[in-house]
Z-matrix of the N, CA and C atoms (Angstrom, degrees):
N
C 1 1.562
C 2 1.510 1 105.32
N 3 1.393 2 112.06 1 141.24
C 4 1.551 3 113.90 2 -178.19
C 5 1.609 4 109.86 3 -66.24
N 6 1.351 5 110.35 4 141.91
C 7 1.512 6 113.50 5 176.59
C 8 1.508 7 112.26 6 -81.87
N 9 1.350 8 111.83 7 74.68
C 10 1.495 9 121.24 8 -179.77
C 11 1.616 10 101.25 9 -123.95
N 12 1.322 11 110.43 10 118.61
C 13 1.588 12 120.00 11 171.19
C 14 1.542 13 106.96 12 -108.16
N 15 1.342 14 115.75 13 83.85
C 16 1.466 15 119.70 14 179.18
C 17 1.474 16 113.63 15 -51.29
N 18 1.241 17 117.18 16 -40.62
C 19 1.501 18 121.34 17 -170.18
C 20 1.489 19 104.39 18 -68.10
N 21 1.384 20 122.34 19 -40.77
C 22 1.379 21 123.97 20 -171.20
C 23 1.627 22 101.80 21 -73.64
N 24 1.263 23 119.41 22 -41.20
C 25 1.459 24 120.62 23 176.45
C 26 1.378 25 114.62 24 -55.56
N 27 1.280 26 122.63 25 -42.68
C 28 1.389 27 134.68 26 173.99
C 29 1.536 28 113.62 27 -59.22
N 30 1.198 29 111.42 28 -48.57
C 31 1.490 30 117.97 29 177.56
C 32 1.572 31 113.70 30 -66.66
N 33 1.365 32 115.97 31 -42.45
C 34 1.468 33 126.68 32 171.81
C 35 1.620 34 108.15 33 -52.32
N 36 1.276 35 117.30 34 -50.37
C 37 1.376 36 120.44 35 -173.56
C 38 1.482 37 107.16 36 -70.34
N 39 1.166 38 118.44 37 -43.95
C 40 1.551 39 119.10 38 174.25
C 41 1.344 40 119.29 39 -56.20
N 42 1.489 41 116.49 40 -36.66
C 43 1.424 42 120.99 41 173.50
C 44 1.640 43 112.28 42 -67.15
N 45 1.267 44 107.31 43 -43.91
C 46 1.580 45 115.70 44 178.76
C 47 1.651 46 107.09 45 -59.04
N 48 1.230 47 117.67 46 -46.32
C 49 1.418 48 123.41 47 179.29
C 50 1.575 49 110.43 48 -53.30
N 51 1.375 50 110.01 49 -54.65
C 52 1.485 51 116.87 50 179.50
C 53 1.651 52 118.18 51 -53.99
N 54 1.322 53 109.62 52 -28.81
C 55 1.354 54 118.86 53 175.33
C 56 1.557 55 119.39 54 -81.08
N 57 1.294 56 111.82 55 -24.71
C 58 1.515 57 118.53 56 -166.88
C 59 1.576 58 110.71 57 -119.77
N 60 1.306 59 118.30 58 -11.15
C 61 1.456 60 125.14 59 -174.24
C 62 1.480 61 105.66 60 -68.87
N 63 1.381 62 118.56 61 158.23
C 64 1.473 63 122.96 62 170.29
C 65 1.478 64 108.26 63 -60.06
N 66 1.352 65 113.32 64 157.17
C 67 1.511 66 118.97 65 -176.38
C 68 1.461 67 113.11 66 -57.63
N 69 1.210 68 123.38 67 132.16
C 70 1.444 69 125.88 68 176.71
C 71 1.537 70 115.86 69 86.02
N 72 1.398 71 118.21 70 -11.12
C 73 1.482 72 122.95 71 -166.68
C 74 1.666 73 105.32 72 -73.37
N 75 1.330 74 116.45 73 -38.91
C 76 1.506 75 113.85 74 -177.16
C 77 1.500 76 111.49 75 -66.57
N 78 1.441 77 116.53 76 -31.68
C 79 1.411 78 123.59 77 -172.07
C 80 1.641 79 102.96 78 -74.89
N 81 1.312 80 110.79 79 -38.95
C 82 1.564 81 108.75 80 -179.58
C 83 1.441 82 114.64 81 -68.29
N 84 1.378 83 114.80 82 -35.64
C 85 1.431 84 122.27 83 -176.40
C 86 1.603 85 106.87 84 -64.68
N 87 1.361 86 111.04 85 -45.77
C 88 1.538 87 110.43 86 -178.53
C 89 1.586 88 109.49 87 -69.60
N 90 1.287 89 121.14 88 -36.24
C 91 1.391 90 118.47 89 177.25
C 92 1.469 91 114.20 90 -59.04
N 93 1.375 92 119.10 91 -40.78
C 94 1.358 93 125.32 92 -175.47
C 95 1.611 94 110.96 93 -74.54
N 96 1.339 95 115.39 94 -28.15
C 97 1.496 96 120.25 95 170.27
C 98 1.629 97 112.97 96 -68.13
N 99 1.382 98 113.81 97 -38.99
C 100 1.412 99 118.92 98 176.87
C 101 1.470 100 107.69 99 -68.65
N 102 1.265 101 122.97 100 -45.77
C 103 1.400 102 128.80 101 173.65
C 104 1.457 103 110.83 102 -47.22
N 105 1.353 104 117.66 103 -58.76
C 106 1.379 105 125.33 104 -176.39
C 107 1.577 106 113.36 105 -59.12
N 108 1.353 107 109.26 106 -37.98
C 109 1.547 108 112.57 107 178.34
C 110 1.544 109 114.46 108 -64.12
N 111 1.365 110 113.14 109 -30.24
C 112 1.431 111 116.13 110 168.72
C 113 1.450 112 128.05 111 -77.54
N 114 1.301 113 112.73 112 -15.02
C 115 1.417 114 126.37 113 -173.93
C 116 1.572 115 113.04 114 -103.95
N 117 1.408 116 112.56 115 -38.69
C 118 1.504 117 117.06 116 -171.85
C 119 1.581 118 111.09 117 -58.92
N 120 1.235 119 103.99 118 149.16
C 121 1.523 120 114.60 119 -173.26
C 122 1.654 121 101.90 120 -91.65
N 123 1.339 122 124.08 121 80.23
C 124 1.467 123 122.52 122 -174.86
C 125 1.428 124 109.15 123 -68.08
N 126 1.379 125 119.85 124 -30.07
C 127 1.468 126 123.03 125 -177.45
C 128 1.431 127 112.76 126 -65.50
N 129 1.357 128 118.11 127 -22.47
C 130 1.527 129 122.64 128 172.55
C 131 1.441 130 119.12 129 -77.35
N 132 1.333 131 115.70 130 -14.75
C 133 1.469 132 120.43 131 -170.40
C 134 1.576 133 102.07 132 -80.39
N 135 1.355 134 116.78 133 143.78
C 136 1.442 135 118.59 134 178.47
C 137 1.590 136 111.14 135 -60.61
N 138 1.172 137 119.36 136 148.43
C 139 1.535 138 121.91 137 -179.93
C 140 1.524 139 112.02 138 -132.87
N 141 1.312 140 113.71 139 177.19
C 142 1.607 141 118.25 140 176.19
C 143 1.474 142 113.81 141 -56.95
N 144 1.262 143 112.38 142 126.57
C 145 1.499 144 116.66 143 -175.84
C 146 1.451 145 114.81 144 103.31
N 147 1.288 146 123.17 145 -19.46
C 148 1.471 147 127.35 146 170.37
C 149 1.560 148 112.35 147 -74.51
N 150 1.318 149 118.79 148 156.56
C 151 1.424 150 120.00 149 178.79
C 152 1.553 151 105.54 150 -95.69
N 153 1.228 152 112.26 151 145.40
C 154 1.506 153 123.22 152 -171.61
C 155 1.527 154 98.54 153 -79.41
N 156 1.362 155 118.52 154 139.16
C 157 1.540 156 127.85 155 179.46
C 158 1.582 157 106.69 156 -68.06
N 159 1.305 158 113.74 157 148.32
C 160 1.415 159 113.62 158 -178.46
C 161 1.572 160 101.53 159 -90.84
N 162 1.426 161 112.06 160 124.99
C 163 1.431 162 116.93 161 176.93
C 164 1.482 163 114.47 162 -140.96
N 165 1.279 164 117.88 163 161.91
C 166 1.459 165 126.13 164 -179.86
C 167 1.510 166 105.49 165 -139.35
N 168 1.411 167 118.33 166 125.27
C 169 1.391 168 123.44 167 177.49
C 170 1.482 169 110.26 168 -135.73
N 171 1.345 170 120.01 169 161.11
C 172 1.366 171 122.76 170 -179.73
C 173 1.636 172 114.05 171 -87.55
N 174 1.335 173 113.12 172 136.38
C 175 1.422 174 117.26 173 178.79
C 176 1.618 175 113.19 174 -86.37
N 177 1.291 176 110.99 175 -174.75
C 178 1.455 177 118.68 176 -168.28
C 179 1.570 178 108.81 177 -61.99
N 180 1.349 179 114.01 178 -22.34
C 181 1.510 180 116.69 179 -179.72
C 182 1.534 181 111.05 180 -97.50
N 183 1.319 182 121.59 181 0.91
C 184 1.332 183 123.24 182 178.65
C 185 1.611 184 120.17 183 92.00
N 186 1.357 185 105.97 184 4.60
C 187 1.491 186 119.72 185 174.30
C 188 1.460 187 118.23 186 -78.23
N 189 1.345 188 124.10 187 136.47
C 190 1.506 189 123.70 188 175.65
C 191 1.568 190 105.87 189 -70.73
N 192 1.277 191 110.95 190 137.94
C 193 1.481 192 119.56 191 172.64
C 194 1.518 193 110.18 192 -136.18
N 195 1.302 194 112.71 193 133.49
C 196 1.450 195 118.20 194 -174.70
C 197 1.501 196 109.89 195 -115.79
N 198 1.393 197 114.93 196 152.15
C 199 1.474 198 117.61 197 174.73
C 200 1.522 199 105.67 198 -70.28
N 201 1.289 200 122.05 199 -33.59
C 202 1.461 201 126.08 200 -174.50
C 203 1.624 202 104.27 201 -64.91
N 204 1.182 203 125.14 202 -37.89
C 205 1.398 204 125.52 203 179.71
C 206 1.608 205 110.73 204 -68.48
N 207 1.369 206 111.01 205 -29.76
C 208 1.502 207 115.93 206 -178.44
C 209 1.545 208 104.49 207 -74.78
N 210 1.361 209 111.36 208 -45.50
C 211 1.509 210 116.33 209 -179.03
C 212 1.565 211 116.29 210 -64.12
N 213 1.375 212 110.65 211 -22.19
C 214 1.448 213 113.17 212 -177.79
C 215 1.664 214 109.53 213 -74.57
N 216 1.417 215 110.85 214 -15.89
C 217 1.445 216 112.36 215 -179.64
C 218 1.571 217 106.63 216 -104.63
N 219 1.174 218 119.96 217 -14.61
C 220 1.511 219 112.66 218 -179.01
C 221 1.579 220 105.72 219 165.30
N 222 1.262 221 120.58 220 -146.03
C 223 1.490 222 130.29 221 179.23
C 224 1.596 223 105.52 222 -84.63
N 225 1.255 224 109.92 223 163.79
C 226 1.487 225 118.18 224 173.77
C 227 1.484 226 117.94 225 -133.20
N 228 1.260 227 118.20 226 150.88
C 229 1.480 228 123.15 227 -177.43
C 230 1.572 229 99.98 228 -120.68
N 231 1.391 230 120.97 229 116.03
C 232 1.353 231 123.65 230 -179.37
C 233 1.501 232 108.30 231 -116.05
N 234 1.310 233 119.40 232 115.34
C 235 1.539 234 126.49 233 -179.37
C 236 1.319 235 111.66 234 -114.46
N 237 1.390 236 118.69 235 125.10
C 238 1.454 237 120.21 236 172.99
C 239 1.529 238 111.17 237 -98.98
N 240 1.400 239 120.48 238 130.94
C 241 1.444 240 123.70 239 -176.51
C 242 1.544 241 108.00 240 -127.19
N 243 1.101 242 118.64 241 161.91
C 244 1.455 243 126.25 242 -173.34
C 245 1.612 244 113.80 243 -72.17
N 246 1.375 245 112.84 244 -41.17
C 247 1.408 246 116.03 245 -178.49
C 248 1.547 247 109.75 246 157.23
N 249 1.321 248 116.75 247 157.76
C 250 1.441 249 119.38 248 175.47
C 251 1.593 250 119.21 249 -59.14
N 252 1.352 251 113.32 250 -10.46
C 253 1.512 252 124.58 251 178.21
C 254 1.501 253 109.15 252 -80.46
N 255 1.356 254 122.88 253 -9.92
C 256 1.345 255 125.48 254 -172.23
C 257 1.647 256 109.78 255 -104.17
N 258 1.366 257 111.38 256 112.04
C 259 1.552 258 107.18 257 -179.87
C 260 1.329 259 119.81 258 -60.51
N 261 1.309 260 120.81 259 -29.46
C 262 1.511 261 125.72 260 175.96
C 263 1.388 262 110.36 261 -61.95
N 264 1.352 263 121.72 262 -44.16
C 265 1.421 264 124.84 263 174.53
C 266 1.554 265 112.71 264 -59.39
N 267 1.314 266 112.64 265 -42.27
C 268 1.457 267 114.72 266 -178.50
C 269 1.647 268 112.94 267 -63.59
N 270 1.351 269 112.26 268 -35.86
C 271 1.366 270 118.53 269 179.03
C 272 1.527 271 110.55 270 -66.50
N 273 1.395 272 116.95 271 -38.42
C 274 1.362 273 119.27 272 -179.48
C 275 1.620 274 111.55 273 -70.35
N 276 1.369 275 117.33 274 -47.37
C 277 1.320 276 126.33 275 -179.49
C 278 1.610 277 111.13 276 -53.69
N 279 1.376 278 113.81 277 -43.77
C 280 1.414 279 120.69 278 175.46
C 281 1.555 280 120.74 279 -60.63
N 282 1.466 281 105.10 280 -40.38
C 283 1.481 282 117.81 281 174.66
C 284 1.505 283 109.63 282 -62.61
N 285 1.229 284 115.00 283 -46.76
C 286 1.543 285 118.91 284 -178.30
C 287 1.510 286 112.94 285 -66.21
N 288 1.394 287 112.22 286 -26.55
C 289 1.494 288 113.30 287 -178.89
C 290 1.511 289 102.85 288 -74.25
N 291 1.215 290 121.65 289 -34.17
C 292 1.528 291 121.10 290 -172.25
C 293 1.509 292 107.73 291 -72.23
N 294 1.311 293 118.10 292 -23.36
C 295 1.461 294 118.85 293 178.06
C 296 1.657 295 111.46 294 -99.65
N 297 1.354 296 116.46 295 3.15
C 298 1.404 297 120.73 296 -175.63
C 299 1.531 298 109.98 297 -56.40
N 300 1.361 299 123.17 298 -50.85
C 301 1.426 300 116.23 299 178.39
C 302 1.514 301 118.95 300 -53.20
N 303 1.407 302 119.49 301 -31.54
C 304 1.359 303 127.38 302 175.40
C 305 1.525 304 110.17 303 -63.77
N 306 1.319 305 109.41 304 -50.46
C 307 1.433 306 117.51 305 -177.17
C 308 1.528 307 106.97 306 -56.59
N 309 1.305 308 118.95 307 -55.67
C 310 1.487 309 123.98 308 -178.50
C 311 1.468 310 113.80 309 -53.53
N 312 1.379 311 112.83 310 -40.78
C 313 1.508 312 119.66 311 -174.03
C 314 1.525 313 105.47 312 -61.59
N 315 1.381 314 120.19 313 -20.51
C 316 1.420 315 122.18 314 -173.71
C 317 1.469 316 107.77 315 -104.77
N 318 1.461 317 118.38 316 12.44
C 319 1.439 318 122.62 317 178.70
C 320 1.392 319 121.72 318 83.05
N 321 1.369 320 114.27 319 12.86
C 322 1.568 321 117.37 320 -175.04
C 323 1.538 322 108.63 321 -102.20
N 324 1.415 323 108.78 322 140.45
C 325 1.543 324 114.89 323 169.85
C 326 1.493 325 106.00 324 -98.93
N 327 1.223 326 119.85 325 143.49
C 328 1.495 327 130.54 326 179.41
C 329 1.588 328 108.89 327 -100.94
N 330 1.373 329 119.44 328 126.89
C 331 1.544 330 120.62 329 177.30
C 332 1.433 331 100.96 330 -131.28
N 333 1.435 332 118.06 331 130.03
C 334 1.434 333 123.58 332 179.58
C 335 1.490 334 105.76 333 -119.03
N 336 1.307 335 117.95 334 119.81
C 337 1.487 336 123.73 335 -169.65
C 338 1.649 337 112.30 336 -118.39
N 339 1.230 338 116.36 337 129.76
C 340 1.384 339 122.25 338 171.43
C 341 1.574 340 114.36 339 -135.16
N 342 1.312 341 119.80 340 169.54
C 343 1.501 342 118.50 341 -177.79
C 344 1.643 343 110.42 342 -86.61
N 345 1.386 344 116.25 343 -0.76
C 346 1.445 345 114.67 344 -173.67
C 347 1.631 346 106.67 345 -71.63
N 348 1.232 347 108.82 346 161.57
C 349 1.553 348 117.80 347 -177.55
C 350 1.450 349 111.59 348 -72.17
N 351 1.418 350 120.89 349 157.78
C 352 1.345 351 115.09 350 -177.41
C 353 1.539 352 125.61 351 -54.42
N 354 1.378 353 112.73 352 -33.25
C 355 1.528 354 112.34 353 168.52
C 356 1.403 355 113.04 354 -54.17
N 357 1.337 356 121.74 355 -38.86
C 358 1.435 357 119.07 356 -178.32
C 359 1.572 358 110.91 357 -69.74
N 360 1.407 359 116.21 358 -36.67
C 361 1.399 360 116.49 359 178.36
C 362 1.545 361 112.88 360 -66.40
N 363 1.330 362 115.85 361 -24.51
C 364 1.491 363 123.37 362 177.86
C 365 1.546 364 107.80 363 -67.70
N 366 1.397 365 113.69 364 -49.53
C 367 1.463 366 122.03 365 -177.35
C 368 1.609 367 106.58 366 -63.97
N 369 1.328 368 116.03 367 -44.91
C 370 1.532 369 118.94 368 -177.08
C 371 1.565 370 103.49 369 -58.87
N 372 1.387 371 116.91 370 -51.66
C 373 1.419 372 114.79 371 -179.55
C 374 1.455 373 119.98 372 -56.05
N 375 1.196 374 115.25 373 -47.62
C 376 1.355 375 122.60 374 -179.91
C 377 1.544 376 118.08 375 -68.07
N 378 1.295 377 114.73 376 -45.92
C 379 1.461 378 120.02 377 176.07
C 380 1.545 379 113.42 378 -59.67
N 381 1.342 380 117.24 379 -38.60
C 382 1.362 381 120.12 380 179.64
C 383 1.639 382 119.63 381 -98.92
N 384 1.390 383 108.62 382 12.98
C 385 1.452 384 120.01 383 176.85
C 386 1.594 385 113.28 384 51.52
N 387 1.429 386 113.40 385 43.32
C 388 1.460 387 119.75 386 -175.25
C 389 1.609 388 115.09 387 -82.68
N 390 1.207 389 114.37 388 131.97
C 391 1.525 390 121.17 389 -178.28
C 392 1.512 391 114.57 390 -101.73
N 393 1.355 392 114.36 391 2.23
C 394 1.465 393 121.77 392 -175.95
C 395 1.558 394 104.43 393 -105.39
N 396 1.345 395 112.96 394 168.89
C 397 1.347 396 117.00 395 176.02
C 398 1.540 397 117.82 396 -72.11
N 399 1.261 398 112.25 397 126.45
C 400 1.519 399 123.89 398 176.35
C 401 1.400 400 108.46 399 -110.37
N 402 1.397 401 113.19 400 110.50
C 403 1.435 402 116.19 401 -169.86
C 404 1.591 403 114.79 402 -117.07
N 405 1.378 404 114.73 403 138.87
C 406 1.499 405 122.89 404 173.22
C 407 1.509 406 116.69 405 -79.60
N 408 1.156 407 120.70 406 125.95
C 409 1.599 408 130.40 407 178.80
C 410 1.502 409 106.94 408 -110.10
N 411 1.386 410 120.84 409 79.66
C 412 1.527 411 115.46 410 179.02
C 413 1.452 412 113.46 411 -63.41
N 414 1.333 413 116.54 412 137.99
C 415 1.436 414 121.31 413 -177.85
C 416 1.524 415 115.88 414 68.97
N 417 1.286 416 120.95 415 4.26
C 418 1.431 417 129.28 416 -177.14
C 419 1.541 418 111.37 417 57.61
N 420 1.336 419 113.55 418 37.99
C 421 1.401 420 120.36 419 -172.99
C 422 1.554 421 109.87 420 -67.48
N 423 1.293 422 124.70 421 -35.76
C 424 1.357 423 127.92 422 172.58
C 425 1.438 424 114.99 423 -73.91
N 426 1.270 425 112.98 424 -45.21
C 427 1.510 426 117.03 425 177.85
C 428 1.493 427 111.83 426 -58.33
N 429 1.461 428 116.62 427 -32.29
C 430 1.449 429 119.01 428 174.76
C 431 1.416 430 114.01 429 -65.95
N 432 1.357 431 119.22 430 -34.13
C 433 1.557 432 120.75 431 173.58
C 434 1.449 433 113.99 432 -63.49
N 435 1.315 434 111.91 433 -24.06
C 436 1.450 435 115.78 434 -178.43
C 437 1.509 436 112.80 435 -90.39
N 438 1.355 437 114.11 436 -10.30
C 439 1.638 438 122.83 437 175.61
C 440 1.375 439 105.48 438 79.86
N 441 1.469 440 122.79 439 38.17
C 442 1.394 441 124.55 440 -173.39
C 443 1.680 442 112.74 441 -106.63
N 444 1.327 443 113.06 442 -16.34
C 445 1.522 444 113.91 443 -168.41
C 446 1.409 445 119.32 444 -77.22
N 447 1.264 446 122.02 445 143.25
C 448 1.392 447 128.56 446 172.87
C 449 1.486 448 110.23 447 -146.16
N 450 1.409 449 114.15 448 161.08
C 451 1.537 450 119.59 449 -174.58
C 452 1.581 451 108.68 450 -105.22
N 453 1.176 452 120.07 451 135.48
C 454 1.497 453 127.51 452 178.72
C 455 1.480 454 110.20 453 -69.60
N 456 1.389 455 114.71 454 126.57
C 457 1.524 456 115.20 455 176.32
C 458 1.664 457 107.79 456 -67.55
N 459 1.372 458 110.32 457 169.62
C 460 1.390 459 116.31 458 -176.04
C 461 1.491 460 113.15 459 -63.54
N 462 1.319 461 121.91 460 -30.86
C 463 1.432 462 123.57 461 -177.96
C 464 1.617 463 107.77 462 -65.90
N 465 1.279 464 117.56 463 -39.40
C 466 1.523 465 120.18 464 177.97
C 467 1.449 466 112.55 465 -72.12
N 468 1.406 467 117.92 466 -34.82
C 469 1.474 468 116.93 467 173.18
C 470 1.486 469 111.24 468 -62.79
N 471 1.195 470 119.09 469 -46.38
C 472 1.505 471 119.45 470 175.49
C 473 1.471 472 118.07 471 -55.84
N 474 1.313 473 114.06 472 -43.64
C 475 1.438 474 122.34 473 176.43
C 476 1.537 475 110.94 474 -62.85
N 477 1.417 476 120.67 475 -41.25
C 478 1.331 477 118.41 476 179.77
C 479 1.500 478 111.68 477 -72.95
N 480 1.340 479 117.09 478 -34.23
C 481 1.502 480 118.92 479 175.68
C 482 1.502 481 107.50 480 -60.01
N 483 1.352 482 121.87 481 -44.44
C 484 1.382 483 123.54 482 -177.91
C 485 1.516 484 114.34 483 -56.85
N 486 1.449 485 115.50 484 -26.90
C 487 1.400 486 125.77 485 -172.43
C 488 1.552 487 107.80 486 -94.30
N 489 1.155 488 116.13 487 1.66
C 490 1.583 489 118.07 488 -171.88
C 491 1.602 490 112.38 489 70.36
N 492 1.280 491 114.53 490 26.59
C 493 1.526 492 120.07 491 -173.16
C 494 1.605 493 106.25 492 -113.83
N 495 1.185 494 127.33 493 21.59
C 496 1.358 495 123.78 494 -174.23
C 497 1.512 496 111.49 495 -57.59
N 498 1.231 497 118.31 496 126.66
C 499 1.609 498 123.99 497 -172.76
C 500 1.581 499 109.61 498 -64.43
N 501 1.239 500 127.86 499 -44.32
C 502 1.474 501 124.83 500 -170.30
C 503 1.589 502 112.78 501 -51.92
N 504 1.275 503 122.05 502 -45.99
C 505 1.459 504 124.90 503 173.83
C 506 1.607 505 115.09 504 -63.60
N 507 1.439 506 109.06 505 -33.64
C 508 1.523 507 112.64 506 -172.80
C 509 1.534 508 106.19 507 -83.57
N 510 1.338 509 121.94 508 -38.03
C 511 1.370 510 126.19 509 -172.40
C 512 1.546 511 113.90 510 -100.89
N 513 1.251 512 116.84 511 -6.19
C 514 1.466 513 125.16 512 177.22
C 515 1.496 514 115.65 513 71.92
N 516 1.238 515 121.03 514 18.65
C 517 1.426 516 121.70 515 178.95
C 518 1.568 517 107.35 516 -146.30
N 519 1.338 518 117.98 517 175.66
C 520 1.348 519 123.86 518 -175.23
C 521 1.627 520 113.28 519 -107.33
N 522 1.123 521 112.18 520 7.50
C 523 1.526 522 118.13 521 -179.12
C 524 1.416 523 121.57 522 -65.10
N 525 1.425 524 117.98 523 -28.19
C 526 1.400 525 115.98 524 -177.43
C 527 1.503 526 113.74 525 65.26
N 528 1.269 527 124.75 526 23.22
C 529 1.282 528 131.87 527 -175.84
C 530 1.513 529 114.28 528 -100.10
N 531 1.249 530 119.97 529 143.76
C 532 1.606 531 124.82 530 -175.85
C 533 1.733 532 104.04 531 -140.92
N 534 1.309 533 105.54 532 152.85
C 535 1.550 534 105.73 533 167.17
C 536 1.425 535 112.60 534 -85.54
N 537 1.245 536 122.32 535 150.57
C 538 1.416 537 125.10 536 169.71
C 539 1.453 538 106.12 537 -68.92
N 540 1.425 539 121.21 538 133.62
C 541 1.503 540 119.33 539 -178.04
C 542 1.429 541 109.18 540 -61.99
N 543 1.411 542 114.18 541 127.97
C 544 1.483 543 121.54 542 -178.62
C 545 1.409 544 111.92 543 -151.51
N 546 1.437 545 118.17 544 150.34
C 547 1.392 546 116.95 545 -177.70
C 548 1.518 547 104.64 546 -143.29
N 549 1.372 548 110.81 547 131.83
C 550 1.542 549 118.79 548 -178.75
C 551 1.508 550 110.81 549 -118.94
N 552 1.232 551 114.28 550 144.42
C 553 1.583 552 115.32 551 167.78
C 554 1.586 553 101.15 552 -115.98
N 555 1.344 554 103.32 553 134.48
C 556 1.500 555 117.13 554 -171.40
C 557 1.518 556 108.25 555 -121.48
N 558 1.318 557 105.17 556 127.27
C 559 1.627 558 109.90 557 -177.54
C 560 1.515 559 106.98 558 -77.54
N 561 1.271 560 116.38 559 159.82
C 562 1.459 561 127.26 560 -171.37
C 563 1.595 562 106.83 561 -56.02
N 564 1.338 563 119.54 562 -23.02
C 565 1.463 564 118.70 563 177.75
C 566 1.434 565 112.43 564 -84.08
N 567 1.276 566 121.82 565 1.91
C 568 1.442 567 124.54 566 177.01
C 569 1.462 568 114.57 567 92.32
N 570 1.306 569 118.76 568 -0.92
C 571 1.531 570 125.06 569 174.21
C 572 1.429 571 112.70 570 -87.08
N 573 1.323 572 113.94 571 132.00
C 574 1.408 573 124.71 572 -177.71
C 575 1.650 574 108.50 573 -73.74
N 576 1.337 575 116.60 574 118.56
C 577 1.267 576 125.07 575 -175.39
C 578 1.479 577 114.96 576 -98.29
N 579 1.390 578 114.55 577 -22.78
C 580 1.519 579 120.80 578 178.37
C 581 1.590 580 108.37 579 -145.58
N 582 1.340 581 114.93 580 126.54
C 583 1.431 582 113.25 581 178.45
C 584 1.661 583 108.86 582 -132.40
N 585 1.388 584 111.85 583 121.53
C 586 1.485 585 121.10 584 -179.83
C 587 1.508 586 104.80 585 -113.80
N 588 1.283 587 117.89 586 118.18
C 589 1.496 588 123.15 587 172.22
C 590 1.450 589 110.84 588 -137.82
N 591 1.301 590 113.21 589 124.82
C 592 1.658 591 115.98 590 -172.83
C 593 1.544 592 104.93 591 -147.36
N 594 1.335 593 115.31 592 117.88
C 595 1.440 594 121.26 593 -178.81
C 596 1.505 595 105.64 594 -63.66
N 597 1.361 596 119.78 595 -21.82
C 598 1.542 597 114.00 596 176.23
C 599 1.548 598 112.24 597 -80.47
N 600 1.431 599 110.99 598 109.13
C 601 1.462 600 108.97 599 -174.75
C 602 1.400 601 119.56 600 -73.95
N 603 1.363 602 118.33 601 2.73
C 604 1.280 603 123.38 602 172.28
C 605 1.653 604 116.06 603 -88.40
N 606 1.203 605 112.50 604 1.37
C 607 1.385 606 121.89 605 168.06
C 608 1.547 607 117.71 606 -110.28
N 609 1.335 608 118.55 607 136.15
C 610 1.392 609 120.46 608 178.78
C 611 1.466 610 109.93 609 -143.37
N 612 1.423 611 117.06 610 164.11
C 613 1.347 612 127.00 611 -172.70
C 614 1.562 613 109.26 612 -74.67
N 615 1.427 614 117.60 613 124.22
C 616 1.476 615 112.04 614 -178.90
C 617 1.501 616 110.46 615 -71.13
N 618 1.339 617 113.90 616 147.57
C 619 1.481 618 112.69 617 -179.26
C 620 1.618 619 114.34 618 -68.75
N 621 1.135 620 113.15 619 -25.99
C 622 1.582 621 119.72 620 168.47
C 623 1.524 622 108.89 621 -45.85
N 624 1.343 623 120.39 622 -49.43
C 625 1.476 624 127.07 623 -173.21
C 626 1.653 625 102.88 624 -65.83
N 627 1.180 626 116.78 625 -40.09
C 628 1.384 627 119.64 626 179.01
C 629 1.553 628 112.39 627 -62.80
N 630 1.310 629 110.82 628 -47.22
C 631 1.542 630 115.07 629 177.04
C 632 1.570 631 113.32 630 -59.66
N 633 1.413 632 114.74 631 -30.14
C 634 1.444 633 116.37 632 -177.84
C 635 1.543 634 109.81 633 -69.81
N 636 1.319 635 110.95 634 -36.85
C 637 1.486 636 113.45 635 -175.97
C 638 1.527 637 111.71 636 -75.96
N 639 1.394 638 112.49 637 -34.71
C 640 1.497 639 119.63 638 174.50
C 641 1.410 640 115.02 639 -59.64
N 642 1.501 641 113.99 640 -40.75
C 643 1.496 642 114.90 641 175.79
C 644 1.605 643 113.59 642 -62.29
N 645 1.281 644 110.08 643 -39.06
C 646 1.447 645 121.80 644 -178.93
C 647 1.681 646 109.14 645 -59.71
N 648 1.308 647 113.28 646 -44.56
C 649 1.349 648 120.76 647 179.85
C 650 1.521 649 112.85 648 -69.72
N 651 1.323 650 111.32 649 -32.60
C 652 1.475 651 117.26 650 -172.73
C 653 1.640 652 109.96 651 -79.13
N 654 1.426 653 115.92 652 -27.42
C 655 1.303 654 123.99 653 175.14
C 656 1.592 655 115.06 654 -72.46
N 657 1.396 656 108.24 655 -30.25
C 658 1.418 657 115.32 656 -179.05
C 659 1.465 658 111.71 657 -75.64
N 660 1.391 659 118.19 658 -29.61
C 661 1.383 660 122.67 659 -177.04
C 662 1.510 661 113.82 660 -92.10
N 663 1.485 662 114.19 661 -10.33
C 664 1.422 663 118.06 662 175.47
C 665 1.559 664 114.37 663 -58.71
N 666 1.278 665 116.83 664 139.30
C 667 1.425 666 116.99 665 175.07
C 668 1.522 667 116.09 666 -65.57
N 669 1.274 668 122.63 667 148.00
C 670 1.437 669 121.55 668 173.90
C 671 1.520 670 110.93 669 -61.39
N 672 1.449 671 110.21 670 142.46
C 673 1.585 672 113.16 671 177.76
C 674 1.452 673 112.11 672 -72.96
């Protein structure tokens, strides 16, 4: 198994940010996470037992990729991330890349989805040496079907602008909407077997948990001896 401790990497980056960020920025981000946690409609997000929506999106090369084509081959891992500008997202994507051979050995296809435009997806895939599908979701249309979309408050818009990470030129619209980071494992039947949704973008699903569920699904699909 790859020697990747995603949770530790996320904690270390969070500690680094706390030491190097502009004054008051970590406290602002924490306050807005807490605010979103109290306001987000968790009941609307897809959960275990729901069926995955049928969707088709463009990958970093401009080719159409559908969840149906992935499920025709086996199970699917569908992960929503904020964009290549997000350091926590990049840590997650690189960790999943390290586990990709094991995911694929269990018959799973991995699809990473963000609202950033295709050029951003290309940069994200190349910078992180990703060999799985990196898909663009214009206007968060697919993320909306999963019940994951929220709008950034003005304070966070101002913070991203000050960091050179204003969303309109990245995502190609003026909505300032993002998906809550979420990861789903979908059985070949189309039923969601694992759902991880957290408004705290500093937390991500460990790849080992994905492997555990994929093993269960593989055993269910294995023919009787």
